[in-house]
C-alpha positions as CSV (number, residue, x, y, z in Angstrom):
1,M,44.7,7.3,60.0
2,K,44.2,10.3,61.8
3,V,45.8,13.3,60.1
4,A,47.0,17.2,60.8
5,E,46.5,19.5,58.4
6,V,49.3,22.0,58.8
7,V,50.0,25.9,56.9
8,L,53.2,26.9,57.3
9,P,55.0,30.1,57.6
10,V,56.8,30.1,54.2
11,P,55.7,31.0,50.3
12,L,54.3,28.0,49.6
13,N,50.3,28.3,49.2
14,K,49.3,24.6,50.3
15,S,48.8,22.7,53.2
16,F,50.7,19.7,54.9
17,Y,49.3,17.1,56.1
18,Y,51.1,15.1,59.1
19,T,50.7,12.3,60.9
20,I,49.7,12.1,64.9
21,P,52.0,10.1,66.8
22,E,50.1,7.9,69.7
23,E,51.3,10.4,72.4
24,L,49.6,13.2,71.2
25,K,46.5,11.1,70.0
26,D,44.3,12.6,73.2
27,K,45.4,16.5,72.3
28,Q,43.4,18.6,71.0
29,L,45.5,20.1,67.9
30,K,43.0,22.2,66.0
31,Y,43.5,25.6,65.8
32,R,47.3,25.3,67.9
33,R,51.0,25.6,66.7
34,V,52.9,22.6,66.0
35,T,56.6,21.9,65.1
36,V,57.0,19.6,62.6
37,P,59.6,18.4,60.1
38,F,60.2,20.2,56.6
39,G,62.5,18.9,54.4
40,T,66.0,19.1,56.3
41,R,64.6,21.5,58.1
42,T,61.8,21.4,61.5
43,L,59.4,24.6,61.5
44,D,56.6,25.8,63.5
45,G,53.2,25.8,61.8
46,Y,49.7,26.1,62.0
47,V,46.9,23.2,62.5
48,I,43.7,24.4,60.7
49,S,42.1,21.0,61.1
50,V,42.2,17.2,62.0
51,I,40.9,14.6,59.5
52,E,39.9,11.8,61.3
53,N,40.1,9.3,58.4
54,Y,42.6,10.8,56.3
55,E,42.1,8.8,52.3
56,K,45.5,8.8,50.7
57,K,46.9,6.1,52.7
58,D,49.4,5.2,49.9
59,I,51.3,8.1,50.6
60,K,54.2,8.2,53.5
61,L,53.8,11.1,55.8
62,K,55.7,12.2,58.6
63,N,55.0,12.8,62.0
64,I,53.9,16.2,64.4
65,T,57.0,16.7,66.8
66,K,55.5,18.8,69.3
67,V,52.8,20.8,70.2
68,I,53.7,24.4,71.2
69,D,50.2,25.5,72.7
70,D,47.7,24.6,75.4
71,M,44.6,26.8,74.0
72,E,43.7,26.9,70.7
73,I,45.5,30.1,69.3
74,L,43.6,30.6,66.3
75,T,39.8,31.4,65.9
76,D,37.6,30.7,62.7
77,E,38.3,34.7,62.2
78,A,41.5,34.2,62.3
79,V,41.7,31.4,59.6
80,E,38.9,33.2,57.3
81,L,41.0,36.4,57.6
82,A,44.4,34.7,56.6
83,K,42.7,33.5,53.7
84,W,41.8,37.3,52.5
85,L,44.8,37.9,53.5
86,S,46.4,35.4,51.2
87,E,44.3,36.4,48.3
88,T,44.2,40.2,48.9
89,Y,48.3,40.7,50.1
90,L,49.6,38.2,47.8
91,C,51.3,35.9,50.3
92,S,50.8,32.1,51.8
93,I,48.0,31.4,54.3
94,G,50.7,30.5,56.5
95,E,52.4,33.7,55.7
96,A,49.3,35.7,56.5
97,L,49.2,33.4,59.5
98,A,52.4,34.6,61.1
99,T,51.2,38.1,60.7
100,I,48.0,37.5,62.3
101,V,49.7,35.3,65.4
102,P,52.8,35.8,65.2
103,I,55.4,31.9,65.2
104,S,57.6,34.0,68.3
105,L,54.7,34.2,71.0
106,K,56.2,32.1,74.0
107,V,54.0,30.1,76.1
108,P,54.5,31.3,80.1
109,K,55.9,28.3,82.0
110,R,53.7,29.3,84.5
111,K,50.1,30.2,83.9
112,S,49.5,33.4,85.8
113,K,45.9,35.4,84.8
114,I,45.4,39.2,84.8
115,K,43.9,40.1,88.1
116,K,40.5,40.8,87.3
117,N,38.7,43.9,88.0
118,K,35.4,45.2,87.9
119,T,35.1,47.3,84.7
120,K,34.7,51.0,86.4
121,T,32.2,53.3,84.9
122,F,32.7,56.7,84.0
123,N,30.5,59.7,85.0
124,P,32.4,63.1,83.2
125,D,31.3,66.0,85.0
126,F,31.9,68.3,82.6
127,D,30.1,69.4,78.9
128,M,30.5,68.3,75.5
129,T,30.5,70.6,72.5
130,Q,27.7,70.6,70.2
131,Y,29.7,68.5,67.6
132,Q,31.3,65.9,70.4
133,K,27.4,65.1,70.8
134,N,26.7,64.8,67.1
135,A,29.7,62.3,66.7
136,I,28.5,60.4,70.1
137,E,25.3,59.9,69.1
138,Q,26.0,58.9,65.7
139,I,28.7,56.2,66.7
140,E,26.6,55.0,69.6
141,Q,23.4,53.7,68.2
142,S,25.5,52.2,65.2
143,I,27.2,50.3,68.5
144,K,23.9,49.5,70.0
145,D,22.4,48.6,67.0
146,G,25.3,46.0,65.5
147,K,25.4,47.8,62.8
148,N,28.1,47.4,60.4
149,E,29.3,51.3,59.5
150,S,32.3,53.1,59.1
151,F,32.6,56.7,60.3
152,L,35.3,59.6,59.6
153,I,35.8,62.2,62.2
154,H,37.6,65.3,60.5
155,G,38.0,67.5,64.1
156,V,40.5,70.0,63.8
157,T,43.5,69.3,67.1
158,G,42.3,69.9,70.1
159,S,38.5,69.4,69.1
160,G,37.8,66.7,71.8
161,K,38.3,63.5,69.0
162,T,39.9,61.2,72.2
163,E,36.8,62.3,74.5
164,V,34.4,60.9,71.9
165,Y,36.4,57.7,71.1
166,L,36.3,57.3,74.8
167,R,32.5,57.6,75.2
168,S,32.5,55.2,72.2
169,I,34.5,52.3,73.9
170,Q,32.1,52.6,77.0
171,T,29.1,52.0,74.8
172,A,31.0,49.5,73.2
173,I,31.7,47.9,77.2
174,D,28.3,48.3,78.4
175,N,27.0,46.7,75.3
176,N,28.8,43.6,76.1
177,K,31.4,44.2,72.9
178,S,35.1,44.7,73.3
179,A,37.0,47.8,71.3
180,I,40.7,48.2,69.8
181,F,42.2,51.5,69.8
182,L,44.6,51.7,67.5
183,L,47.4,54.9,67.6
184,P,50.5,55.3,65.0
185,E,53.3,55.5,67.4
186,I,54.3,53.6,71.0
187,S,54.9,57.3,72.1
188,L,51.3,58.2,72.3
189,T,51.0,54.7,74.0
190,P,51.8,55.9,77.7
191,Q,49.3,59.5,77.8
192,F,46.6,56.8,76.1
193,I,46.9,53.8,78.4
194,S,46.6,56.3,81.3
195,I,43.6,57.6,80.3
196,L,41.9,54.1,79.7
197,N,43.2,52.5,82.7
198,K,41.9,55.6,84.8
199,R,38.2,55.2,83.2
200,F,38.0,51.3,82.2
201,G,40.7,49.9,85.2
202,N,42.5,46.2,84.4
203,I,39.9,45.3,81.8
204,V,42.6,47.7,78.8
205,A,45.8,45.7,77.9
206,L,49.2,47.5,75.9
207,W,49.9,45.7,72.7
208,H,53.3,46.9,70.4
209,S,56.8,45.9,69.7
210,E,58.0,46.4,73.1
211,V,55.8,43.9,75.1
212,T,57.7,40.9,75.3
213,T,56.6,37.6,73.5
214,I,55.4,36.0,76.8
215,Q,53.5,39.1,77.4
216,K,51.8,39.4,74.4
217,Y,50.5,35.2,74.6
218,K,49.1,36.3,78.6
219,I,47.1,38.7,77.0
220,F,46.1,36.6,73.8
221,D,44.7,34.5,76.9
222,A,43.1,37.3,78.8
223,I,41.4,37.9,75.4
224,Q,39.8,34.6,74.6
225,N,39.0,34.4,78.8
226,G,37.5,38.0,78.1
227,E,39.5,39.3,81.2
228,I,40.7,41.9,78.6
229,K,37.7,44.0,76.7
230,I,40.0,46.9,75.4
231,V,43.2,46.8,74.2
232,V,45.2,50.0,73.1
233,G,48.4,49.1,70.6
234,A,50.1,49.6,67.0
235,R,48.8,48.2,63.8
236,S,49.5,44.1,64.6
237,A,46.7,44.8,67.6
238,I,44.4,44.5,65.1
239,F,44.8,41.3,64.9
240,L,44.1,40.0,68.7
241,P,41.1,37.5,68.9
242,F,38.3,39.5,70.6
243,T,35.5,37.3,69.5
244,N,32.7,40.0,70.4
245,L,34.8,42.7,68.6
246,G,32.1,46.0,68.9
247,L,34.4,48.8,68.3
248,I,37.5,49.6,65.7
249,I,39.5,53.4,66.4
250,I,41.9,54.4,64.2
251,D,43.1,57.4,65.5
252,E,45.8,59.7,62.9
253,E,44.0,57.4,60.3
254,H,46.4,59.3,57.4
255,E,49.5,58.3,59.1
256,N,51.4,55.8,56.9
257,T,52.7,53.7,59.6
258,Y,49.5,52.0,59.4
259,K,50.8,50.5,56.1
260,Q,53.0,47.1,56.7
261,N,56.1,47.3,54.1
262,N,57.3,43.6,55.0
263,K,55.1,41.1,53.0
264,P,52.6,40.8,53.6
265,S,52.4,44.5,52.9
266,Y,48.7,44.6,54.0
267,D,47.0,48.0,55.0
268,T,46.0,48.7,58.6
269,K,42.9,50.1,57.6
270,E,41.7,47.5,55.2
271,I,42.1,44.6,58.2
272,A,40.2,46.8,60.5
273,L,37.3,47.3,58.0
274,W,37.0,43.7,56.9
275,R,36.9,42.8,60.9
276,A,33.8,45.4,61.7
277,K,31.9,43.6,59.0
278,Y,33.0,40.0,59.8
279,N,31.4,40.9,63.2
280,N,29.3,43.8,62.5
281,A,30.9,46.3,64.3
282,V,31.9,50.0,63.8
283,T,35.0,51.3,62.3
284,V,35.7,55.0,63.4
285,F,38.8,56.6,61.8
286,G,40.1,60.1,63.2
287,S,42.2,62.6,62.2
288,A,42.9,66.7,61.4
289,T,44.3,65.8,58.6
290,P,42.5,63.0,57.1
291,S,44.6,61.2,53.7
292,V,43.6,61.8,50.3
293,E,41.8,58.5,50.3
294,S,39.6,58.4,53.3
295,Y,38.5,61.7,52.7
296,Y,37.4,60.9,49.5
297,S,35.6,57.6,50.3
298,A,33.5,59.6,52.8
299,I,32.6,62.1,49.9
300,E,31.6,58.9,48.3
301,N,29.5,57.8,51.0
302,K,31.5,54.8,52.0
303,Y,32.1,56.5,55.5
304,K,30.0,58.5,57.3
305,L,31.6,61.6,57.7
306,I,31.9,64.0,61.1
307,E,32.9,67.0,61.2
308,M,34.5,68.7,64.5
309,P,35.7,72.2,63.2
310,Y,36.5,73.9,66.3
311,R,38.7,73.7,69.6
312,I,36.7,72.9,72.6
313,D,35.4,76.0,74.2
314,K,35.6,77.9,70.5
315,K,39.9,78.3,71.5
316,E,41.3,80.0,68.7
317,M,43.6,77.8,66.4
318,P,47.2,78.8,67.0
319,Q,48.8,81.2,64.6
320,V,51.0,80.0,61.9
321,K,53.7,82.4,60.4
322,M,55.5,81.6,57.9
323,I,59.1,82.7,57.9
324,P,61.1,82.7,54.3
325,L,65.0,81.7,54.2
326,N,66.0,82.8,50.8
327,N,67.6,86.1,52.0
328,L,66.8,85.9,55.2
329,K,71.1,86.4,57.3
330,M,70.4,83.6,60.1
331,T,72.0,84.0,63.6
332,V,75.1,82.0,64.8
333,S,72.3,79.4,65.2
334,V,70.2,77.3,62.9
335,F,67.2,79.8,64.2
336,S,66.4,82.7,62.7
337,K,66.1,85.8,64.5
338,P,62.4,86.2,64.7
339,M,62.0,82.1,65.8
340,L,65.0,82.8,68.6
341,Q,62.9,85.5,69.8
342,A,60.1,84.2,70.0
343,I,61.7,81.3,71.6
344,K,63.2,83.8,74.3
345,R,59.7,85.4,74.8
346,A,58.3,81.8,75.7
347,L,60.6,80.7,77.5
348,A,60.5,84.1,79.6
349,R,56.6,83.8,80.5
350,R,57.9,79.7,81.6
351,E,55.9,78.4,79.1
352,Q,57.0,75.6,77.3
353,V,58.2,74.9,73.1
354,I,58.2,72.5,70.7
355,I,60.9,72.2,68.3
356,F,60.3,70.2,64.6
357,L,63.0,69.5,62.4
358,N,62.6,65.9,60.4
359,R,66.1,65.0,60.6
360,R,68.1,63.1,63.7
361,G,71.7,63.0,63.6
362,F,74.1,66.4,63.7
363,S,74.5,66.9,60.4
364,P,72.5,65.2,57.4
365,S,76.4,65.4,55.7
366,I,80.3,66.0,55.7
367,I,81.7,67.1,52.5
368,C,85.6,67.6,52.0
369,K,86.4,70.8,51.8
370,H,89.0,70.4,48.7
371,C,87.5,68.3,46.2
372,D,83.8,67.9,47.6
373,T,83.7,64.6,48.1
374,V,80.7,63.7,50.0
375,I,81.6,60.4,52.1
376,Q,78.6,58.0,51.5
377,C,77.8,54.7,52.7
378,P,79.8,52.3,51.3
379,D,76.3,49.7,51.0
380,C,73.8,52.6,49.9
381,S,73.7,55.4,47.7
382,V,73.0,57.8,50.5
383,A,75.2,60.1,52.4
384,M,76.8,58.8,55.7
385,V,75.0,61.2,58.8
386,Y,77.0,62.6,61.0
387,H,76.2,62.4,64.5
388,K,78.3,64.2,67.3
389,H,77.3,62.1,70.6
390,P,78.8,59.7,70.6
391,E,81.1,60.7,67.6
392,H,80.6,58.6,64.3
393,L,78.9,58.9,60.9
394,E,75.8,56.0,60.2
395,C,73.6,55.3,57.5
396,H,70.1,55.2,58.4
397,Y,69.1,53.6,55.8
398,C,71.3,50.4,57.1
399,G,72.5,51.0,60.2
400,K,75.8,50.9,59.1
401,Q,78.4,53.0,61.5
402,M,82.1,54.5,61.1
403,K,84.3,56.2,62.7
404,F,84.9,60.0,61.3
405,P,86.9,59.9,58.6
406,L,90.8,61.2,59.2
407,K,91.6,61.8,55.8
408,C,89.0,62.6,52.4
409,P,88.9,59.0,50.7
410,T,89.5,60.5,47.3
411,C,92.1,63.4,47.5
412,G,93.7,62.5,50.7
413,K,93.0,65.8,52.6
414,Y,92.2,66.0,56.4
415,E,89.5,69.1,56.0
416,Y,85.8,68.3,56.0
417,R,82.7,70.9,55.9
418,I,79.9,69.8,58.0
419,I,76.6,70.6,55.7
420,G,73.0,70.9,56.8
421,V,71.6,70.9,60.3
422,A,69.6,67.8,62.6
423,T,68.1,66.8,65.8
424,Q,71.4,66.6,67.9
425,R,72.8,70.2,66.1
426,V,70.0,71.6,67.4
427,E,69.9,70.4,70.3
428,E,73.6,72.1,71.2
429,D,72.8,75.3,70.1
430,L,69.6,75.4,72.2
431,K,72.5,74.0,75.1
432,N,74.4,77.3,74.1
433,L,71.5,79.8,74.0
434,F,69.4,78.6,77.1
435,P,72.0,76.9,79.0
436,H,69.6,76.6,82.3
437,T,66.6,75.9,80.0
438,K,66.2,71.9,79.8
439,V,65.4,70.4,76.7
440,F,64.6,66.5,75.6
441,R,65.6,65.7,72.4
442,L,62.9,62.5,71.1
443,D,64.2,60.9,68.1
444,R,65.2,57.2,67.1
445,D,68.5,57.7,68.8
446,T,67.3,58.6,72.0
447,A,63.7,56.6,71.8
448,T,65.7,53.4,72.4
449,S,63.2,51.8,75.1
450,K,59.4,52.2,75.9
451,Q,60.7,54.0,79.3
452,V,61.2,56.9,76.8
453,Y,58.1,57.4,75.9
454,T,56.7,57.7,79.7
455,D,59.5,60.1,80.9
456,V,58.9,62.7,77.5
457,Y,55.2,62.5,79.0
458,E,55.7,62.7,82.7
459,G,59.0,65.2,82.1
460,I,56.7,67.9,79.7
461,K,53.6,67.6,81.8
462,S,55.3,68.3,85.2
463,E,57.3,70.8,83.7
464,E,60.9,69.0,83.9
465,Y,61.6,70.5,80.3
466,S,60.8,73.9,79.4
467,I,61.8,72.2,75.3
468,L,60.7,69.0,73.5
469,L,62.8,68.6,70.6
470,G,62.3,66.4,68.1
471,T,61.3,64.7,64.6
472,Q,58.0,63.6,63.3
473,M,57.6,61.5,67.0
474,V,56.8,64.9,68.7
475,T,54.3,65.5,66.0
476,K,51.5,63.2,67.1
477,G,48.8,62.9,69.9
478,F,50.9,65.0,72.4
479,D,48.2,67.0,74.7
480,F,50.2,69.5,77.0
481,P,48.6,72.8,78.0
482,R,51.6,74.6,78.9
483,V,53.1,74.2,75.1
484,S,52.5,77.8,73.6
485,L,55.1,77.7,70.9
486,V,55.9,75.6,67.7
487,C,59.1,75.9,65.5
488,V,59.4,74.2,62.4
489,V,63.3,74.7,61.6
490,D,62.5,73.6,58.3
491,A,59.3,72.7,56.5
492,D,61.1,72.0,52.9
493,T,62.5,68.3,54.0
494,S,59.7,66.2,52.4
495,L,58.1,68.7,50.4
496,Y,59.8,67.8,47.2
497,L,60.3,63.7,47.3
498,P,59.5,62.0,44.2
499,D,56.3,60.9,45.5
500,F,53.0,61.6,44.7
501,R,52.2,62.2,48.6
502,S,54.8,64.8,48.8
503,S,52.9,67.8,49.4
504,E,50.1,65.8,51.4
505,R,52.7,64.8,53.6
506,T,53.9,67.9,54.0
507,F,50.7,69.6,54.8
508,Q,49.8,67.1,57.7
509,L,53.5,67.5,59.1
510,I,52.9,71.1,59.7
511,T,49.3,71.0,60.5
512,Q,49.6,68.6,63.0
513,V,53.1,69.8,64.8
514,A,50.8,73.5,64.5
515,G,48.4,71.4,66.7
516,R,50.3,70.7,69.9
517,C,50.4,74.3,71.2
518,G,47.6,76.5,72.6
519,R,45.5,73.4,73.7
520,A,44.8,74.9,77.1
521,E,44.7,78.9,78.3
522,I,47.5,80.3,77.1
523,K,47.2,81.0,73.3
524,G,49.8,78.9,70.8
525,K,52.0,80.3,68.1
526,V,53.9,78.5,65.5
527,L,56.7,79.8,63.4
528,V,57.7,78.0,60.4
529,Q,61.4,78.2,58.4
530,T,61.0,77.3,55.2
531,K,62.1,78.3,51.4
532,H,58.8,77.7,49.6
533,P,56.4,79.8,51.5
534,E,54.1,80.1,48.4
535,N,53.7,76.2,47.4
536,Y,50.0,75.2,48.4
537,A,50.9,73.0,50.8
538,L,52.1,75.1,53.1
539,K,50.2,77.9,52.4
540,F,46.8,75.9,53.1
541,A,48.6,74.3,56.1
542,K,49.0,77.7,57.5
543,E,45.7,78.8,57.3
544,Y,44.8,75.1,58.6
545,N,42.6,75.0,55.7
546,Y,42.0,71.0,54.8
547,K,39.8,71.2,52.6
548,D,40.7,73.9,49.7
549,F,43.8,71.7,50.0
550,Y,41.7,68.2,49.3
551,N,40.1,70.2,46.2
552,Q,44.0,71.1,45.1
553,E,45.1,67.8,45.3
554,I,42.3,65.7,43.8
555,E,42.6,67.8,40.6
556,F,46.3,66.5,40.7
557,R,45.5,63.2,41.6
558,K,42.8,62.9,39.1
559,D,44.6,64.7,36.3
560,L,47.6,62.1,37.1
561,S,45.7,58.8,37.3
562,Y,46.8,58.6,41.3
563,P,44.9,56.9,44.6
564,P,42.0,57.4,45.1
565,F,41.4,56.9,40.9
566,C,43.5,53.4,40.5
567,N,45.4,51.3,42.8
568,I,48.8,51.0,42.5
569,A,51.8,48.0,42.8
570,K,55.0,48.7,43.0
571,I,58.1,45.8,42.5
572,T,61.1,46.1,43.5
573,V,64.2,44.0,42.3
574,R,66.9,43.9,43.8
575,N,71.0,42.3,43.4
576,K,74.6,42.9,44.4
577,D,75.0,43.6,40.7
578,N,73.7,46.6,39.0
579,K,73.6,45.9,36.0
580,K,72.1,42.2,36.8
581,S,69.1,44.0,38.4
582,F,68.9,46.1,35.9
583,E,68.1,43.3,33.1
584,F,65.9,41.3,35.4
585,T,63.7,44.3,35.6
586,E,63.5,45.3,31.9
587,K,62.6,40.9,31.8
588,V,60.0,41.5,34.4
589,Y,58.4,44.7,32.8
590,K,58.5,43.2,29.3
591,F,56.7,39.9,31.0
592,I,54.1,42.1,32.5
593,E,53.3,44.3,29.5
594,E,53.1,41.4,27.0
595,Q,50.4,39.9,29.7
596,I,48.7,43.6,29.8
597,N,48.0,43.5,26.1
598,K,47.3,39.9,25.7
599,S,44.4,40.4,28.5
600,N,43.8,44.0,27.7
601,Y,43.4,45.0,30.7
602,P,43.6,48.9,31.2
603,V,46.6,48.5,33.4
604,S,49.9,51.4,33.1
605,L,53.2,50.9,33.4
606,L,55.9,53.0,34.9
607,G,59.4,52.7,34.4
608,P,61.7,50.7,34.6
609,A,63.1,52.8,36.9
610,Q,66.0,52.9,39.7
611,S,64.3,53.2,43.1
612,Y,64.9,57.0,45.1
613,I,67.4,55.0,47.2
614,S,69.4,53.1,44.2
615,K,71.5,51.1,46.2
616,L,70.7,50.2,50.1
617,N,72.3,47.1,51.7
618,G,75.0,46.5,49.2
619,T,71.6,45.7,46.7
620,Y,70.9,47.6,43.9
621,R,67.6,48.6,43.0
622,W,65.3,48.9,40.5
623,Q,61.3,49.5,40.3
624,I,58.3,49.0,38.0
625,I,55.4,50.8,38.9
626,L,51.3,49.5,37.9
627,K,48.6,52.0,37.9
628,G,44.9,50.2,37.4
629,E,41.9,48.5,38.7
630,R,43.4,46.0,42.3
631,K,41.4,42.8,40.5
632,Q,43.5,43.3,37.6
633,L,46.8,44.1,39.5
634,K,46.6,41.5,41.0
635,E,45.7,38.9,38.5
636,V,48.9,40.4,36.3
637,L,51.0,40.1,39.3
638,E,49.4,36.3,40.6
639,Y,50.3,35.1,37.1
640,L,53.9,36.7,37.5
641,Q,54.8,34.9,40.7
642,S,53.5,31.6,39.7
643,S,55.5,31.8,35.9
644,I,59.1,33.9,36.4
645,K,61.8,32.3,37.7
646,L,64.0,33.9,39.9
647,P,68.0,33.7,39.0
648,S,70.1,33.0,41.4
649,G,71.1,36.6,43.8
650,T,68.3,38.5,42.8
651,F,65.1,38.8,44.6
652,I,61.8,40.8,43.7
653,N,59.5,42.4,46.3
654,I,55.5,43.0,45.2
655,E,53.5,45.5,47.5
656,L,49.8,46.4,46.4
657,D,49.3,50.4,47.4
658,P,52.4,50.9,48.6
659,S,52.6,54.0,51.6
660,D,55.4,55.2,48.9
661,L,56.9,55.2,45.4
662,L,60.3,55.8,46.4
């Protein structure tokens, strides 16, 4: 009896077996997606093998219903990677494969090939710095030799990292290898795809969440046919089925967007290292502000460290000035007097300005003037954010929207105070202060399609807009020669969050956004409004002093036993009933504590504690933090998963090495 071994995207780490009906006997099934009956449902799954003579003839098997793909959509590497993902991130092989090759990929009705184009050969007509040459020589040699090596480029903003990436890609192509180039934000893809297309022609494809499922299927096909050799995209591009992979680049490697929060909660950097090892390929991580863990790996010689400490042509880094807000009289706007004057001067010189505030909406909260009631989201334990255009209140965690309340739900009075500032308020102030100046606001409210990212890039580049205002989308990767001034409206938004990475994130944000100006002939200046100018993260950001920041931060991590000196797991328990959520979290805590004591593992437990957002989407959240070696954490968590039964209405999420502890 001929049988297909199928894995399904369900939390059961086992294979399921289906007979192959007569009409499908002649079809190639291995490594294709199929539709199968599963209990009372019908599911799509993946055929990982075909067994010609299935011996268990006494077991009645169901038939495969349909074959979805007319080509192999999996590779040997994808199946091996799925097994590794399953072991590493506590998920089933089927769930791992659904991450690598999404079930949602749609087969196009008509097969159309991506237009072939000769690979372009680029002959640069400009000199590189010695630091660029050194970086390229090391990376190129590893690619040519087929060595599995990893590099960390620590290069200040404007030091020419992009050119190093491009020439490394050229080397991979020249040696008949493919390259994956990862970026942390969709907003960066228009400028990079433009550069790559000019250099390499139609062998380049773009991959991110805005690309349609049909187009993604075509890209899969084109990669397997060798028509596409370079992909630039967001984190999921790491899984694309190149069989001759020579180079993986992860730009702005410090960004937490490279960590997947949903199951399986993979780290893109770890996937890159695994794939590079499998393919004898080279991995390049790059950042002006590397993550503490990556820099530690370089210091410990796990990565080769490449320093690029100067801007091209030894251009000066922009001067950073802190504006303490404690005793400062503000103007009628959100800008202090020094910041407002600096904006006026830059605009008078026909230069451009970037204004950064990491809060969207008009105001973070509204409060009753009479009883001080804060209008909260009914489903989350957070204040509703006031949006003025169009006017409504919105929860930035669950997305719930409501009309502006006519009266206070507590005292019934009709007057409110609008507290704090966000991007819409800043935009309104700018338009009032500079009515003849065009402002582009880039945040999650305006970035509703991929076209917006193209519009902002082209609009600033062509000088149609003089001011770019936005959230952290504006801090990454943009290179605009006319930007001479960066204004940070509030540097304190991430500084004192209850997370061990809050200082690191603040240092990175300030340093990165500062690097957006003074990149061409015009000198740059950065103004930072803060109530805590003495904080070490801000002090070292002001000086662009990564090494001293790292040295202080690594001591803090060592003293308190945080990564890179241990691994962390976060267990979050959810239930609509707060008491039930807490009680089950306590039960889980005691269960883990018992296992740790039995095994004598050096694993420490923190909690149970309410999550930073204690109620989210109508469910109450409690969490437990585990610290220890990954192998031991995995054993404890695997035993927990296999042993503990969830009560009705209770959900549990287990995340290894989470991006935050909030």
